[in-house]
C-alpha positions as CSV (number, residue, x, y, z in Angstrom):
1,M,-92.9,-92.6,207.7
2,K,-93.2,-95.9,209.4
3,V,-91.0,-96.9,212.3
4,L,-90.0,-100.5,212.9
5,I,-88.5,-101.6,216.2
6,L,-86.8,-105.0,216.4
7,M,-86.9,-106.6,219.8
8,A,-86.9,-110.3,218.9
9,G,-83.2,-111.1,219.3
10,P,-81.8,-113.7,221.7
11,Q,-81.7,-112.9,225.4
12,R,-78.1,-112.3,226.4
13,L,-78.6,-110.6,229.7
14,K,-77.7,-113.1,232.4
15,E,-78.1,-111.0,235.6
16,M,-81.5,-109.6,234.5
17,E,-84.4,-111.7,233.4
18,E,-86.2,-109.0,231.4
19,P,-85.3,-108.0,227.9
20,A,-83.1,-105.0,227.1
21,A,-86.1,-102.9,226.2
22,L,-87.2,-103.0,229.8
23,V,-83.9,-101.9,231.3
24,S,-84.9,-99.0,233.5
25,H,-82.9,-95.9,234.7
26,H,-84.2,-92.8,236.4
27,G,-87.7,-94.3,236.3
28,K,-87.8,-94.7,232.5
29,T,-87.4,-97.9,230.5
30,I,-85.5,-98.0,227.2
31,I,-88.8,-98.4,225.4
32,E,-90.2,-95.2,227.0
33,L,-87.0,-93.3,225.9
34,L,-87.5,-94.6,222.4
35,S,-91.1,-93.6,222.4
36,K,-90.2,-90.0,223.3
37,K,-87.6,-89.8,220.5
38,I,-90.0,-91.3,218.0
39,S,-92.8,-88.8,219.1
40,E,-90.4,-86.0,218.0
41,L,-90.2,-87.4,214.4
42,E,-92.1,-85.5,211.8
43,G,-94.6,-87.5,209.7
44,V,-94.8,-90.9,211.5
45,S,-97.9,-92.8,210.4
46,E,-97.3,-96.1,212.2
47,V,-95.0,-97.8,214.7
48,I,-94.4,-101.6,214.3
49,G,-92.8,-103.7,217.0
50,V,-91.4,-107.2,216.4
51,I,-91.0,-109.0,219.7
52,K,-90.7,-112.5,221.0
53,N,-93.8,-114.3,222.1
54,S,-92.0,-115.4,225.3
55,D,-91.5,-111.8,226.2
56,S,-95.2,-111.1,225.8
57,Q,-96.0,-114.1,228.0
58,N,-93.4,-113.5,230.7
59,F,-93.2,-109.7,230.7
60,H,-96.3,-108.5,228.9
61,L,-94.0,-106.6,226.4
62,D,-96.9,-106.4,224.0
63,N,-98.9,-104.4,226.5
64,V,-95.9,-102.2,227.3
65,F,-95.6,-101.4,223.6
66,K,-99.3,-100.5,223.3
67,L,-99.0,-98.2,226.3
68,A,-95.7,-96.6,225.1
69,F,-96.9,-95.9,221.6
70,P,-100.4,-94.4,220.7
71,A,-100.7,-96.3,217.4
72,V,-98.7,-99.5,217.3
73,K,-98.8,-102.9,215.6
74,V,-97.2,-105.6,217.6
75,I,-95.9,-108.8,216.0
76,S,-95.1,-111.6,218.4
77,I,-93.0,-114.4,217.0
78,S,-92.3,-117.8,218.3
79,G,-88.8,-119.3,218.3
80,Q,-85.7,-117.6,217.0
81,T,-85.3,-116.0,213.5
82,Q,-82.0,-116.1,211.6
83,G,-81.2,-112.5,212.5
84,A,-82.5,-109.0,212.4
85,A,-83.2,-109.1,208.7
86,C,-85.5,-112.1,209.0
87,S,-87.2,-110.4,212.0
88,A,-87.8,-107.3,209.9
89,L,-89.4,-109.4,207.1
90,M,-92.0,-110.5,209.7
91,A,-93.4,-107.0,209.3
92,Y,-93.6,-107.3,205.5
93,D,-97.3,-106.5,205.3
94,Y,-96.9,-103.2,207.2
95,I,-93.7,-101.8,205.7
96,D,-93.9,-102.8,202.0
97,S,-94.9,-99.4,200.8
98,N,-93.5,-96.2,199.4
99,E,-93.4,-94.6,202.8
100,E,-90.1,-93.8,204.5
101,L,-88.9,-96.4,206.9
102,L,-86.8,-96.0,210.1
103,I,-85.6,-99.2,211.7
104,L,-84.4,-99.4,215.3
105,S,-82.7,-102.1,217.2
106,G,-84.3,-102.6,220.6
107,D,-81.1,-103.8,222.4
108,E,-79.3,-100.5,222.2
109,F,-80.0,-96.8,222.9
110,V,-78.8,-94.0,220.6
111,D,-79.1,-90.7,222.5
112,I,-79.5,-88.3,219.5
113,S,-82.4,-86.5,217.9
114,F,-83.9,-89.0,215.4
115,N,-85.7,-86.1,213.8
116,D,-82.5,-84.1,213.1
117,M,-81.0,-87.2,211.5
118,V,-84.0,-87.9,209.3
119,K,-84.2,-84.3,208.3
120,H,-80.6,-84.4,207.2
121,F,-81.3,-87.5,205.0
122,R,-84.4,-85.9,203.6
123,A,-82.6,-82.6,202.8
124,N,-79.9,-84.4,200.9
125,N,-82.4,-86.7,199.0
126,A,-80.8,-89.8,200.4
127,A,-82.2,-93.2,199.4
128,G,-80.8,-94.6,202.6
129,G,-79.0,-93.5,205.7
130,V,-77.0,-94.9,208.6
131,A,-75.6,-93.4,211.9
132,S,-71.9,-94.0,212.5
133,F,-69.4,-93.5,215.3
134,D,-65.7,-94.1,215.8
135,S,-64.7,-97.7,216.7
136,L,-62.6,-100.6,215.7
137,H,-64.3,-103.4,217.5
138,P,-65.4,-106.3,215.2
139,S,-68.8,-106.6,216.9
140,F,-70.3,-103.8,214.7
141,S,-71.2,-103.2,211.1
142,Y,-68.9,-100.9,209.3
143,A,-69.1,-98.5,206.4
144,I,-66.5,-97.1,203.9
145,I,-67.5,-93.4,203.6
146,D,-66.2,-90.9,201.1
147,S,-65.4,-87.2,201.7
148,K,-69.1,-86.3,201.1
149,N,-70.2,-88.7,203.8
150,E,-71.7,-91.0,201.1
151,V,-71.4,-94.7,201.9
152,E,-69.5,-96.7,199.4
153,M,-69.8,-100.1,201.0
154,V,-71.0,-101.8,204.2
155,T,-69.5,-104.8,206.0
156,E,-70.8,-106.9,208.9
157,K,-68.6,-107.7,211.8
158,N,-65.6,-106.7,209.8
159,P,-63.9,-103.3,210.6
160,V,-62.8,-102.0,207.2
161,S,-62.8,-98.5,208.5
162,R,-63.4,-96.6,211.7
163,N,-67.0,-95.9,210.8
164,A,-69.0,-98.3,213.0
165,L,-72.7,-98.3,212.5
166,V,-75.4,-98.3,215.2
167,G,-78.8,-100.1,215.0
168,L,-80.6,-97.1,213.4
169,W,-81.3,-97.4,209.7
170,Y,-83.2,-95.1,207.3
171,F,-84.8,-96.0,204.0
172,K,-86.6,-93.5,201.8
173,S,-88.9,-96.4,200.7
174,G,-90.0,-99.4,202.7
175,S,-90.6,-101.4,199.5
176,E,-87.1,-100.6,198.4
177,F,-85.8,-101.9,201.7
178,I,-87.7,-105.1,201.3
179,N,-86.3,-105.6,197.8
180,C,-82.7,-105.0,199.0
181,L,-83.2,-107.3,202.0
182,K,-84.5,-110.1,199.8
183,N,-81.5,-109.7,197.6
184,T,-79.1,-110.1,200.5
185,I,-80.8,-113.3,201.6
186,R,-80.8,-114.7,198.0
187,K,-77.1,-114.0,197.9
188,D,-76.6,-115.8,201.3
189,A,-75.1,-112.6,202.6
190,F,-75.1,-113.9,206.2
191,V,-72.5,-113.7,209.0
192,K,-72.2,-116.5,211.6
193,G,-75.5,-117.9,210.5
194,Q,-77.3,-114.6,210.9
195,F,-78.8,-112.2,208.3
196,F,-78.3,-108.5,209.3
197,I,-79.9,-105.2,208.2
198,S,-76.8,-103.2,207.2
199,P,-75.8,-105.4,204.1
200,A,-79.1,-104.3,202.5
201,F,-77.4,-100.9,201.9
202,N,-74.9,-102.6,199.6
203,E,-77.9,-103.6,197.4
204,L,-79.3,-100.1,197.5
205,I,-75.9,-98.7,196.4
206,L,-75.7,-101.2,193.6
207,A,-79.1,-100.0,192.4
208,G,-77.8,-96.5,192.2
209,G,-79.2,-95.2,195.5
210,K,-77.4,-92.6,197.5
211,V,-76.7,-93.7,201.1
212,L,-75.5,-91.1,203.6
213,A,-73.7,-91.5,206.9
214,Y,-74.7,-89.3,209.9
215,K,-71.9,-89.0,212.3
216,I,-72.6,-89.3,216.0
217,S,-70.3,-89.3,219.1
218,Q,-69.3,-92.5,220.9
219,E,-70.9,-90.9,224.0
220,S,-74.3,-91.0,222.3
221,Y,-74.3,-94.7,221.8
222,F,-75.2,-97.3,224.4
223,P,-75.3,-101.0,223.4
224,L,-77.4,-103.1,225.8
225,K,-76.4,-106.6,224.5
226,N,-74.8,-107.9,227.6
227,D,-74.7,-107.3,231.4
228,L,-71.5,-105.2,231.3
229,Q,-72.9,-102.9,228.6
230,V,-76.1,-102.4,230.7
231,Q,-74.1,-101.5,233.8
232,T,-72.1,-99.0,231.7
233,Y,-75.3,-97.4,230.5
234,L,-76.7,-97.2,234.1
235,K,-73.5,-95.6,235.3
236,E,-72.9,-93.1,232.5
237,T,-76.4,-91.7,232.1
């Protein structure tokens, strides 16, 4: 399995200069907490981090990555991409393989066992998997899920159900993820000028792949996309 961590999004924290990955609580940064959870995963062959060149220059985030993960490939990009999907494609050379792929968003923290989630997807022979929690806020991706917890459709920033998705995505094949992602871009499946990861699951479903939802509690999910969310995380953990 390869793990791809996306940390090249726009800086939206106004009270803090550093990126969300460096938010620290009880002496541990978000990137250190992610490192611990990833270390518990079975079968990880490589970790890839996609970060902004400015964060490498200003905060040495590339060095932080290399210290946090024993074997890591760091990709520093200049400027802003058109969303997480485009950032993921920057790692094309590393993830275009038949190995499993777990993608994480670096501006949120999901306090669950990644290993338990992945084992669930493996045990049920899922081609893809998402983690969902209860919400109605239109800032999230959403999935329509059947009685077997199989995903029928995914929407971006459009609450078509109460199954909101976190930035934690599983694909049985990295190459299949690349193909699905390219199809979403070809179809101009963007929202507010941005291409996102979650719509790739619609392409996987169209190709006959089984996509499962792994339910988590609201209390396990901590978005870190603005100052209020960061303060909430610091108070509640």
